[in-house]
C-alpha positions, 0 to 999 in steps of 0.5 A: 709880339702880335704873332705871340698874341694871336697864338694865344687867342688861338690857344684859348679858341681851342680850349674853349671849343674842347670845353663846349664839346665835352659840355656837349658830350656830357650833357644828361641825354634824359634817356634814363629819365624817360625810360623810367618816368614811362614805366613808373607812370604807366604801371602806377596809374594803371595799377590804381584803376585796377583798384578803384574800379575792381578790374584786372589786366591779367599780369602784375603791370609793375612787371614792366619796371623789372623789365625797364632794368634790362634797357637801363643797364644797357643804356648805361653802357652805351652812353658810357661808350660814347663818352670821350671822357668820363668824369667822376661825377659822371660815374657817381651818376651812373652808379646811382642809376644802377643802384636805383634799378637794383633797389626797385627790382629787390623791393618788388621782389620783396613785395611779391615773395615775403607775404607768400612766405609769412603765410606759409610760415604761420600756416605751419605754426597753426594760426592765421589773420583775421580781419574783425569788424569792430561794428559787429555788423560783419563776421570776421574774415580770413585775411593773407599777409601784406606789407603795409604801405610798401608804395610810400617806401618807393616814392622814398626811392624814387626821390633819391637818384632824381635829386642826385641827378638834378643836382649834378645836372643843375637840371632844376625841373628834376630837383622839383621832381624829387620834392614832389616825390617826397611830399607824396610820400608824406600824404601817402602815409596817411591814405588807403594803399590804393592811393599809393599806385596813383601817387607812384604813377604822378611821381613817375610823370613829375620826376622823370618823364617831364624832366626827361623831355626837357633834358632830351630837348637840351641835350639834342640842342647841344649836340646840334650846336657843337658838331 
């Protein structure tokens, strides 16, 4: 009877150890959050400084966000191979971040292509856009087509994978980061587009970079505890 009891205890101990290893293997490493937090934070703040102080670094800083899509896919594949077991939650979270990357690519493509394409179309039709000053103190100015407050849309997109990951991984900092994104979105609807860039940078830092460091710290701690 005592032998059976010991066997049950040993079995429970083995099961407990396996569960702890699985938790360690599947704990969000924070790599994706660190990647996106860094590139969006840098791009947003640099873009704001360019507009606010009237200088240019010579290229569109938001291109680094496009480049980040490549390592994001590589990271997702590598981390997927490291896992001994992949739950439906893991699969769904990976899909969310990959979809996020594709969506960001599409929005940046849209923002860069549509204004030029629109200008070409309206020029072909023989008309154009003009800025008229209601005070009459300045002459009318010809302007190029632009997309109003595209940055506000980005803030909404940023919140989506952040909130999903925060809820599934039970990461409160990411949930808070997503809420900050939504708050910044509302504020951006009432400010000039110059500040949209600043809000994007703040969103990247609050939603991903800071939570990413926290997730990474917890991930490494879990791995050391269950090696």
